[in-house]
Structures are given as C-alpha cells and as structure tokens.
C-alpha positions as CSV (number, residue, x, y, z in Angstrom):
1,M,-0.2,-0.1,0.1
2,D,1.4,3.4,-1.3
3,L,1.1,5.3,2.0
4,V,2.2,9.5,0.5
5,P,-1.5,10.0,-1.1
6,Y,-2.8,9.2,2.8
7,A,0.0,11.6,4.3
8,I,-0.7,14.4,1.8
9,P,-3.0,16.2,3.6
10,F,-1.1,15.9,7.0
11,F,1.8,17.0,5.3
12,L,-0.1,20.5,4.0
13,L,-1.2,20.8,7.7
14,A,2.1,20.2,9.2
15,I,3.5,23.0,6.9
16,A,0.7,25.6,8.3
17,V,1.3,24.8,11.5
18,E,5.2,25.5,11.1
19,L,4.6,28.2,9.0
20,G,2.1,29.8,11.9
21,W,4.8,28.7,14.6
22,N,7.4,30.6,12.5
23,A,5.7,33.5,12.5
24,W,4.8,34.1,16.0
25,K,8.6,33.2,16.6
26,K,9.3,35.8,14.1
27,A,12.1,32.9,13.4
28,G,13.0,33.7,9.8
29,Y,12.7,30.2,8.7
30,Y,10.5,30.7,5.7
31,R,10.3,33.2,2.4
32,S,7.2,32.8,0.4
33,N,9.1,32.6,-3.0
34,D,11.7,30.0,-1.7
35,A,8.8,28.0,-0.2
36,I,6.6,28.3,-3.4
37,N,9.4,26.8,-5.7
38,S,10.1,24.3,-3.4
39,L,6.0,23.3,-3.5
40,S,6.3,23.6,-6.9
41,L,8.8,21.0,-7.1
42,G,6.7,18.4,-4.9
43,V,3.6,19.3,-6.9
44,L,5.1,18.6,-10.4
45,S,7.4,15.5,-9.0
46,T,3.8,14.1,-7.7
47,A,2.0,14.9,-11.0
48,S,4.8,13.5,-13.3
49,K,4.2,10.0,-11.3
50,L,0.7,9.9,-13.2
51,V,1.8,10.5,-16.7
52,L,5.3,9.7,-17.0
53,I,6.7,6.5,-18.1
54,D,6.7,4.1,-15.1
55,I,10.1,2.2,-15.5
56,A,10.8,0.9,-12.2
57,G,7.5,-1.1,-12.4
58,R,8.7,-2.6,-15.6
59,V,11.8,-3.3,-14.5
60,Y,10.7,-4.8,-11.1
61,G,8.2,-6.7,-12.7
62,W,10.9,-8.7,-14.6
63,V,13.6,-9.0,-11.8
64,Q,11.1,-10.4,-9.3
65,Q,9.7,-12.9,-12.3
66,D,13.0,-13.7,-13.6
67,L,15.8,-12.8,-11.6
68,A,14.8,-13.8,-8.1
69,I,17.3,-15.3,-6.2
70,V,15.5,-16.9,-3.7
71,Q,11.6,-16.9,-2.8
72,W,10.1,-14.6,-0.3
73,T,9.0,-16.3,2.8
74,L,8.5,-13.9,5.3
75,D,5.1,-12.8,6.6
76,G,3.4,-10.3,8.7
77,W,5.6,-7.9,11.0
78,L,8.4,-9.8,10.7
79,S,8.2,-9.4,6.4
80,L,7.6,-5.9,7.1
81,V,10.4,-4.8,9.4
82,V,13.4,-7.0,7.2
83,A,11.9,-5.1,4.1
84,F,11.9,-1.7,5.8
85,V,15.3,-2.4,7.0
86,A,16.6,-3.8,3.5
87,Y,14.9,-0.7,2.1
88,D,16.6,1.5,4.0
89,F,20.4,0.0,3.3
90,C,19.5,0.6,-0.2
91,Y,18.2,3.8,0.2
92,Y,21.5,4.9,1.7
93,W,23.4,3.5,-1.2
94,F,21.2,5.4,-3.8
95,H,21.8,8.6,-2.0
96,R,25.0,8.7,-1.7
97,I,25.9,8.2,-5.0
98,S,23.2,10.8,-5.8
99,H,25.5,13.0,-4.4
100,E,28.6,11.4,-5.4
101,R,28.3,10.8,-9.2
102,R,26.8,13.6,-11.7
103,I,24.4,11.7,-13.7
104,F,22.8,10.6,-10.6
105,W,23.3,14.1,-9.0
106,A,21.0,15.8,-12.0
107,A,18.1,14.4,-10.6
108,H,18.7,14.5,-6.9
109,V,20.0,18.1,-7.0
110,A,16.3,19.8,-7.0
111,H,16.2,18.5,-3.6
112,H,18.9,20.7,-2.2
113,Q,18.7,24.1,-4.0
114,S,16.5,25.5,-1.4
115,E,18.5,27.8,0.6
116,E,16.2,28.3,3.4
117,Y,15.1,24.8,5.5
118,N,11.4,24.0,6.8
119,L,8.8,21.4,5.9
120,T,8.4,22.7,2.4
121,T,11.7,21.4,1.6
122,A,10.7,18.1,2.1
123,L,8.0,17.8,-0.6
124,R,11.0,19.6,-2.7
125,Q,11.2,16.6,-5.1
126,T,12.8,15.6,-8.3
127,S,11.0,14.3,-11.6
128,T,13.4,12.8,-13.4
129,G,14.3,10.4,-10.8
130,F,12.3,7.6,-12.6
131,L,15.0,7.9,-15.0
132,L,17.7,5.9,-13.1
133,G,16.9,5.7,-9.5
134,W,15.2,2.4,-9.8
135,L,19.0,0.7,-10.4
136,F,19.4,0.8,-6.2
137,Y,16.2,-1.1,-5.6
138,V,16.7,-4.3,-8.0
139,P,18.5,-6.3,-5.0
140,C,15.4,-6.3,-2.9
141,F,13.2,-7.9,-5.7
142,M,16.3,-10.3,-6.6
143,L,15.8,-11.0,-2.8
144,G,11.6,-11.9,-4.0
145,M,10.7,-9.0,-1.9
146,P,6.7,-8.6,-3.0
147,A,5.9,-5.7,-4.5
148,D,3.1,-4.6,-2.2
149,V,5.7,-4.9,0.6
150,F,8.4,-3.1,-1.2
151,V,5.7,-0.3,-2.1
152,T,4.6,0.1,1.6
153,V,8.0,0.1,3.3
154,A,9.5,2.6,0.7
155,S,6.4,4.7,0.9
156,A,7.0,4.3,4.9
157,N,10.1,5.0,4.7
158,L,10.0,8.3,2.8
159,V,6.8,9.6,4.7
160,Y,9.3,9.2,7.9
161,Q,11.7,11.5,6.1
162,F,9.3,14.5,6.1
163,W,9.2,15.7,9.2
164,V,13.2,15.9,10.2
165,H,12.9,19.3,7.7
166,T,12.7,21.2,10.3
167,R,15.1,23.8,12.2
168,F,12.4,24.0,15.3
169,V,13.7,20.2,16.5
170,R,17.1,20.7,18.4
171,T,17.6,17.6,19.4
172,L,16.5,14.5,20.4
173,G,19.0,12.7,22.5
174,P,20.5,9.6,22.7
175,L,18.1,8.4,19.0
176,E,20.8,10.9,16.9
177,Y,23.0,8.1,17.6
178,V,20.6,5.7,15.7
179,L,17.6,7.0,13.7
180,V,17.7,10.2,10.8
181,T,16.7,13.2,12.7
182,P,16.3,17.0,12.0
183,M,19.7,17.7,13.6
184,N,21.6,15.6,11.9
185,H,19.6,15.9,8.5
186,R,20.5,19.5,8.5
187,V,23.8,19.2,8.3
188,H,23.2,17.2,5.0
189,H,21.5,20.1,3.6
190,A,24.4,22.4,4.6
191,R,26.5,23.7,1.7
192,N,29.3,24.2,4.1
193,P,32.7,22.3,3.0
194,E,32.9,20.8,6.4
195,Y,29.1,19.4,6.0
196,I,28.7,18.8,2.0
197,D,28.0,15.2,1.0
198,K,27.1,13.7,4.8
199,N,24.7,11.9,6.5
200,Y,22.6,10.0,3.8
201,G,20.7,7.9,5.9
202,G,16.9,7.4,5.1
203,F,15.8,6.3,8.8
204,F,18.8,4.7,10.3
205,I,21.7,7.4,10.8
206,L,23.6,3.7,11.6
207,W,24.5,3.3,8.1
208,D,26.7,6.6,8.0
209,R,28.4,5.7,11.4
210,L,29.0,2.4,9.9
211,F,30.4,3.7,6.0
212,G,32.1,6.9,7.4
213,S,29.8,9.0,6.2
214,Y,28.6,10.9,9.1
215,K,29.0,13.9,10.4
216,A,27.8,15.8,13.8
217,Q,26.8,19.3,13.5
218,D,29.5,21.8,15.3
219,S,28.3,24.4,17.1
220,R,30.3,26.6,15.9
221,V,29.8,26.4,12.1
222,P,26.2,28.0,11.3
223,I,24.6,25.6,8.6
224,D,24.4,27.2,4.6
225,Y,22.0,25.8,3.2
226,G,21.3,25.1,-0.5
227,I,24.0,23.7,-3.6
228,T,27.2,25.5,-4.0
229,R,26.5,27.2,-7.2
230,G,23.3,28.4,-6.9
231,L,20.2,28.2,-8.9
232,N,19.3,31.7,-9.1
233,S,15.9,30.7,-10.6
234,W,12.1,30.4,-9.5
235,N,11.8,28.1,-12.7
236,P,10.7,24.1,-11.4
237,L,11.3,23.0,-15.2
238,W,14.6,24.2,-15.2
239,A,15.3,23.4,-11.3
240,N,15.0,19.4,-12.8
241,L,17.4,20.1,-16.1
242,H,20.1,22.4,-15.0
243,V,22.3,19.8,-14.4
244,Y,21.7,17.7,-17.5
245,A,21.8,21.1,-19.2
246,D,25.3,21.6,-18.2
247,M,26.7,18.1,-18.3
248,L,25.5,18.4,-22.2
249,R,27.5,22.0,-22.5
250,D,30.6,19.9,-20.8
251,T,30.3,17.2,-23.1
252,I,30.3,19.3,-26.3
253,S,33.4,21.8,-24.6
254,T,35.6,19.0,-23.8
255,P,37.8,17.5,-27.0
256,R,38.5,14.0,-25.5
257,L,36.0,10.9,-26.0
258,G,36.8,10.1,-22.3
259,D,36.3,13.1,-20.8
260,K,32.6,13.3,-22.4
261,L,31.9,10.0,-21.0
262,R,33.3,11.1,-17.4
263,V,30.8,14.2,-17.5
264,W,28.4,11.7,-16.9
265,Y,29.9,9.2,-14.5
266,G,32.3,11.3,-12.6
267,R,32.0,13.0,-9.7
268,T,29.9,15.4,-9.3
269,G,32.7,17.9,-8.9
270,F,34.9,17.2,-12.2
271,V,35.3,19.9,-14.7
272,P,36.6,18.7,-17.8
273,P,39.6,20.3,-19.8
274,G,38.3,22.7,-22.1
275,V,35.6,23.5,-19.7
276,D,36.0,27.0,-18.0
277,K,33.5,27.4,-14.8
278,P,33.6,30.2,-12.3
279,P,34.7,29.4,-8.6
280,V,32.0,28.3,-6.6
281,Q,31.1,31.6,-4.7
282,P,29.2,29.9,-0.9
283,G,26.7,32.1,0.4
284,N,24.8,33.3,-2.3
285,H,21.1,34.2,-1.3
286,Y,18.7,34.1,-4.2
287,D,15.8,36.8,-3.2
288,P,14.6,39.2,-6.1
289,P,12.3,41.8,-4.1
290,V,8.8,41.9,-5.1
291,S,6.1,43.7,-3.2
292,R,3.7,42.4,-1.2
293,T,0.4,42.5,-3.4
294,L,2.7,40.3,-5.9
295,K,3.5,37.5,-3.2
296,L,0.2,37.4,-2.0
297,Y,-1.1,37.3,-5.8
298,A,1.3,34.6,-6.4
299,S,0.3,32.5,-3.1
300,V,-3.5,32.3,-4.3
301,Q,-2.8,31.6,-7.6
302,F,-0.3,28.7,-6.2
303,A,-2.9,27.8,-4.0
304,G,-4.9,27.2,-7.1
305,L,-2.2,25.1,-8.4
306,I,-1.9,22.9,-5.7
307,A,-5.6,22.0,-6.0
308,V,-5.6,21.1,-9.9
309,G,-2.4,18.5,-8.2
310,L,-4.5,17.4,-5.4
311,A,-7.5,16.7,-8.3
312,M,-4.9,14.7,-10.3
313,T,-3.7,12.9,-7.4
314,Y,-6.9,11.8,-6.1
315,G,-8.7,11.6,-9.2
316,S,-6.5,10.3,-11.9
317,D,-9.0,7.1,-12.5
318,R,-12.2,9.4,-13.6
319,L,-9.8,11.9,-15.3
320,G,-8.2,9.1,-17.4
321,A,-5.0,9.2,-19.6
322,E,-6.3,12.4,-21.7
323,G,-6.9,14.4,-18.7
324,L,-4.0,13.5,-16.7
325,A,-2.2,14.7,-19.7
326,L,-4.2,18.0,-20.2
327,L,-3.9,19.0,-16.3
328,Y,0.2,18.0,-16.8
329,V,0.8,20.3,-19.2
330,Y,-1.4,22.9,-17.9
331,L,0.4,22.8,-14.4
332,L,3.5,22.4,-15.7
333,A,3.2,25.9,-17.6
334,S,1.6,27.6,-14.8
335,L,4.2,26.7,-12.4
336,V,6.7,27.8,-14.8
337,I,4.9,31.1,-15.2
338,L,4.5,31.6,-11.7
339,G,8.2,31.7,-11.0
340,W,8.8,33.8,-13.8
341,L,6.7,36.2,-11.8
342,L,8.6,36.1,-8.6
343,E,12.0,36.7,-10.7
344,R,10.3,40.2,-12.1
345,R,10.3,38.4,-15.6
346,K,7.8,37.6,-18.7
347,P,4.4,39.2,-16.9
348,A,2.5,38.9,-20.1
349,W,2.9,35.1,-19.7
350,E,0.4,35.5,-16.7
351,W,-2.3,36.3,-19.0
352,L,-2.0,33.3,-21.5
353,R,-2.1,31.3,-18.2
354,L,-5.2,32.6,-17.3
355,L,-7.1,32.4,-20.7
356,G,-5.5,28.7,-21.1
357,S,-7.1,28.1,-17.6
358,L,-10.2,29.3,-19.3
359,L,-9.7,27.0,-22.0
360,L,-9.0,24.3,-19.6
361,I,-12.5,24.2,-17.6
362,A,-13.6,24.7,-21.0
363,L,-12.4,21.3,-22.4
364,L,-12.5,19.0,-18.7
365,P,-15.7,17.1,-18.0
366,L,-16.2,19.1,-14.8
367,P,-19.4,19.1,-12.7
368,P,-21.8,21.9,-13.6
369,S,-21.2,23.7,-9.8
370,L,-17.5,24.2,-11.4
371,Q,-18.4,24.9,-14.3
372,S,-20.0,28.1,-13.4
373,L,-17.6,28.7,-10.1
374,L,-13.8,28.2,-11.8
375,P,-14.3,30.5,-14.8
376,A,-15.4,33.5,-12.4
377,L,-12.5,32.7,-10.0
378,V,-10.2,33.2,-13.2
379,L,-12.0,36.1,-14.2
380,V,-11.1,37.6,-10.3
381,S,-7.8,36.8,-10.9
382,G,-7.3,38.6,-14.2
383,V,-8.7,42.0,-12.3
384,A,-6.5,41.1,-10.0
385,W,-3.5,40.8,-11.7
386,F,-4.1,44.1,-14.1
387,F,-3.7,45.7,-11.3
388,V,-0.9,43.7,-9.5
389,S,1.3,44.0,-12.9
390,R,1.0,48.0,-12.9
391,Q,2.6,48.4,-9.6
392,G,5.7,50.5,-10.0
393,K,8.0,49.0,-7.9
394,D,6.8,45.4,-9.3
395,R,7.4,46.8,-13.1
396,M,9.1,43.7,-14.5
397,Q,11.0,42.5,-17.7
398,P,8.9,42.2,-20.9
399,A,8.4,38.3,-22.1
400,V,11.2,37.3,-24.5
C-alpha cells in the first residue's frame, strides 16, 4: 500500500502549523518565493508519476519473475521489518551515489536547491528520478520481496523523512546515534565545506556511522543551506533540468572522448579540460525583491495549482490518460510562469496562463457547479493581475 497519498493532507497541515509557529516566533525560516518554489517541485514531481513511463515497475516485475534468487517466505510484521531495513540500506547507497556521481546528482539536485530549511523543503522532489533511481532497489526484488511490501516500506520511509526537514527540533538526545533526525539531516542539506556530502541515511543514521559518512553538527559552524552553485531561479522546470543541461554543454566543450564520458559518470565536482567555470561563491542568497501584493497574488494562484495537483492525485481514475496529460501540461506551464513572476520577468505570460485556464475548464468534464465557479475565479484573478502588474515597483522585464 502506498502511504504517501494518505500522508499528503497531514504534510500540508504540518507546513501550515510550522509556518504559523515561524511567524509567531519571528524565526525567519520561511520566504514565500522559496517555499512556493519548493512546493512547486513537489506538486510537479507527484504529477509526473501519474503521466511519465513507470520504468521502475516494469523492471521490478521482470526481475521478480525471472531473476529472483530466493523466494520471500516472511510474513506479517516480520516481513515488513526485514523489508524496511533492507530498503533503508539500499536507500543509503542510492542517496550516497546521488551526491557523488554526476548523472545521479542531476536528478537529486532539485531536493537541495532551497536556501531555506523547513517542511516545504521535504516536498521539494525531483521529476526525473524515474530514469535511473530504480537501479538501487533491484536487490530487493532479487531477494524476492513482494511488490506490495516494497511499496509499503518505501512509502513509509519517504513519509518518515518529511518531518526531519525542520529547524524547530534541536536535538533528540540518544536517538541521534540511531535514527535520522532533524539535527543530523540539517547537516546533510548544508553547503558548508565542513558538511558537504554527509549523513545520507533515510531512517537509520547507523549506515553513515558504519560507512564513514557521518558528520555531527558543529555549534561553531552555522549551516548555510543550498547547493554550491546556486540555482538563481524560481523556474521548477529549470530546477529539474539545469544539471543535465550543464553536462550536455560540458560534453560538447571538452575535446577528449574519455572526458566526454566522464562528464556523466564522474564525480560531481569534475570539471573536464576545455571547460571554464567560475569559482564557487558560497553563501549565494537568491531573493529578487517583489512587493507584498505580488507575493500575495502568486501565493493565491499557487494555492489553486495545488488544488489541480490534488485533483490529479486523487481523481486520476476519473480523469483518464487524456485528462491527466492535459492537466499536467497546464500545471507545468503554470508553475513555470509563476516562477517567472517571482523573478520579476515575463509578465505577459500570466495573461496567457489565465486564458489557458479558461480553455482548460471548457475542455475538462467538470461538474456543473465547477463549470460556473471556476471561470468566475479566473476572471477575478484577471482583474487582480491587471492591478498587481501595474504597480510601479513591480514593473518587470517584458516577455521574450
């Protein structure tokens, strides 16, 4: 059983509670643009699973049928416990290689781009992990692990990792030696030289202690969150693709065939001969200034896009393949355009997005009540955008 759909409402509730607590304490752990970007990546990742090819499922089915070494004879709670530990062990190595090898980092980087650290960061997930991430869990199926057991423990592991993305829980005492906790996972999200590429565990921190990748937080070294070469964008599509694009440029630029191949399988810090890259500038803090009204407008529009994502997740059977594909294209385009607005760029595209919203409403088989309500909401949004886009301090670069 996949536990993630059941957990999504609790994720959103927990984010709302943490956001309120952050405001009450004046902690400064949230920025609206950064949080919207993180949640955009989460919505896009969830939607992508509904429309992209399920490579993992096809490979796992073949392995379980033709390559399984033993038959899984465990049952009940013992089956779940053994499967959970085995999955977490595989996850450790998947996570570690995702930081150490460039082709895997290209997919995982999306999770680390946020320069804040809060519960929205947990939902900042990749949409390209389906390409190669399945490789690391093939051993589970070679050991005969049933597919339903695998899905249950994998989703449980993912749900557990949500709550460790907070700064409000300082330390959990002795549990720090056994489990992945907020304190040692904060270290994992740091770009400080002292902390980079540490604490890969999903549930057990014991794997890091066993394989030499553990690092305790040093109270004298404040954590700087993000990636060493900042993304400098709120575009969720670019967030998923920028390392792939960088690898492609490096492959073209370097002259030797061996270096062209090493661009893809080499260490994440590898710079091939013939490629000139500026030195890393730590502490990059991307935060284009926009007015409160634009932030409010973007937040309200994004809430509507979350509703679209939830409709796809919980109504996939009713929507069918064509409806899902249509909503996915709309969702992707809308998230990109909202990202541009928060970068103070391409304001004319928002008018096209609103027109596209009306077209989508006309094409989808919606209940009569929504057929009347949604166009009215789009028209209200159009009026609001008319006034927001004309505020002097929010004048943006024209569309290109």
